[in-house]
C-alpha positions in Angstrom: 2.1 6.3 -8.0 0.7 6.9 -11.4 -1.7 9.8 -11.6 -5.2 8.8 -12.3 -6.4 10.2 -15.6 -9.8 11.8 -15.6 -10.5 10.3 -19.0 -9.9 6.8 -17.6 -12.2 7.5 -14.6 -14.9 8.8 -17.0 -14.7 5.6 -19.0 -14.9 3.5 -15.9 -17.9 5.5 -14.7 -19.7 5.3 -18.0 -19.3 1.5 -18.0 -21.2 1.1 -14.8 -24.9 0.3 -15.3 -27.6 1.7 -13.0 -30.3 -0.8 -12.0 -33.4 0.8 -10.4 -35.2 -0.9 -7.5 -32.5 -3.6 -6.9 -32.2 -5.4 -4.6 -35.4 -3.7 -3.3 -37.7 -0.8 -4.1 -36.0 2.6 -4.0 -32.4 1.5 -4.3 -30.4 2.5 -7.4 -27.9 -0.4 -7.7 -24.5 0.3 -9.3 -23.9 -2.8 -11.4 -20.1 -3.2 -12.2 -20.6 -6.4 -14.3 -20.8 -4.2 -17.4 -17.3 -2.8 -16.5 -15.8 -6.2 -15.6 -16.7 -7.8 -18.9 -14.5 -5.2 -20.7 -10.9 -6.4 -20.5 -9.4 -3.0 -21.0 -11.5 -1.3 -18.3 -10.9 -4.1 -15.8 -7.2 -3.8 -16.4 -7.3 0.0 -15.9 -9.2 -0.4 -12.6 -6.9 -3.0 -11.2 -3.8 -1.2 -12.5 -4.8 2.0 -10.6 -5.4 0.0 -7.4 -2.0 -1.7 -7.9 -0.2 1.6 -8.6 -1.6 3.1 -5.4 -0.4 0.3 -3.1 2.5 -1.3 -4.9 5.2 0.6 -2.9 3.9 -0.8 0.4 4.5 -4.3 1.7 1.4 -6.3 1.2 1.4 -9.9 2.4 -2.3 -10.7 1.7 -5.2 -9.2 -0.2 -8.5 -9.9 1.5 -11.6 -9.7 -0.8 -15.1 -9.3 0.5 -17.8 -11.6 -1.1 -18.4 -11.6 -3.9 -17.3 -8.9 -6.3 -14.4 -8.2 -4.0 -13.1 -11.6 -5.0 -12.8 -10.6 -8.6 -10.9 -7.4 -8.0 -9.0 -8.8 -5.0 -7.6 -11.9 -6.8 -6.4 -9.8 -9.7 -4.8 -7.3 -7.4 -3.1 -10.1 -5.3 -1.7 -11.6 -8.5 -0.2 -8.2 -9.5 1.1 -7.6 -6.0 2.6 -11.1 -5.9 0.9 -11.9 -2.6 -1.7 -14.3 -1.3 -5.5 -13.9 -1.4 -8.0 -14.6 1.4 -11.8 -14.5 1.0 -14.1 -12.8 3.5 -17.4 -14.6 3.1 -21.0 -14.5 4.0 -22.1 -17.0 6.7 -21.9 -20.7 6.0 -19.6 -20.5 3.0 -16.2 -21.3 4.5 -15.5 -25.0 5.3 -12.9 -24.8 8.1 -12.7 -23.2 11.5 -13.7 -19.5 11.2 -14.4 -16.4 13.1 -17.3 -14.1 12.4 -18.2 -10.4 12.8 -21.8 -9.1 12.8 -22.6 -5.6 11.5 -25.7 -3.5 11.1 -27.5 -2.7 7.8 -30.1 -0.1 7.2 -32.7 -2.9 7.2 -31.3 -5.3 9.8 -28.0 -7.0 10.4 -25.6 -9.4 8.6 -22.3 -11.1 9.3 -19.0 -11.9 7.5 -16.6 -14.7 8.3 -12.9 -15.5 7.7 -11.0 -18.7 8.3 -9.2 -18.4 11.6 -5.9 -19.3 10.0 -6.3 -17.0 7.0 -4.1 -14.2 8.5 -1.0 -14.8 10.5 -0.1 -12.2 13.2 1.8 -9.4 11.6 0.6 -10.0 8.1 0.0 -6.8 6.2 -3.4 -7.0 4.6 -5.0 -4.9 1.8 -8.8 -5.1 1.9 -10.7 -5.0 -1.4 -14.4 -4.7 -2.3 -16.3 -3.4 -5.3 -18.3 -0.7 -3.4 -18.1 1.4 -0.3 -21.5 2.4 0.9 -22.3 2.8 4.6 -19.0 1.1 5.6 -20.5 -1.6 7.8 -19.3 -4.6 5.8 -15.8 -3.1 5.4 -15.6 -2.2 9.1 -16.6 -5.8 10.0 -14.0 -7.2 7.6 -11.3 -4.9 9.2 -12.4 -6.1 12.7 -11.9 -9.7 11.6 -8.4 -9.0 10.2 -7.5 -7.1 13.4 -8.8 -10.0 15.6 -6.4 -12.3 13.8 -3.6 -9.7 14.6 -3.2 -8.6 11.0 -2.2 -5.1 10.1 -4.4 -3.3 7.6 -2.4 -1.6 4.9 -5.5 0.1 3.4 -8.8 -0.4 1.7 -9.6 -0.1 -2.0 -12.9 0.1 -3.8 -13.9 0.5 -7.4 -17.0 2.7 -6.4 -17.8 4.8 -3.4 -21.3 6.2 -2.6 -19.9 9.1 -0.7 -23.3 10.5 0.2 -23.7 7.4 2.5 -20.6 8.5 4.5 -19.0 5.1 4.8 -15.6 6.6 5.3 -16.6 7.8 8.7 -16.6 4.2 10.0 -13.2 3.7 8.4 -11.5 7.0 9.2 -8.3 5.5 10.6 -7.5 3.7 7.4 -6.0 4.7 4.0 -8.8 4.4 1.5 -8.7 4.5 -2.3 -11.9 4.6 -4.2 -11.7 5.1 -8.0 -15.2 6.4 -8.7 -17.3 8.5 -6.3 -21.0 9.2 -6.5 -22.1 12.2 -4.4 
């Protein structure tokens, strides 16, 4: 694995825009669209994720809606494997399974096609941000219910003060940028 350069991480961090009071009052949203529009920075981020997992067999990359689709599809291309979406309710057209999870302000659910993962598939889960871990844990549960094996999870950003890793402690996790 290529060593992550602190100068690269600084550039990635500086490209992320803070948006106050989004999606509601009191939340400081980490907007990665300012990073994604920069071709060089997007390539740096995806390359580091690739370098971390390229020595492992990965059959599928699963991306969590919606920014996980962007990073996940690029990573699947580099890993030469398939991509499957994990979506919000009502977005997938064929037979699916769902997993509900708790939020600070209620509950939500994610879904996956029931034929998206074949038993024994090795799956890398990708999303833009790890916060409380609820969405990622629900996505892992979906993959396990389909008898897939989780290779690891990777995120562009981690809000480590929210302790999302605690819900995912049995998995290998790579997050490029941490906010304490």
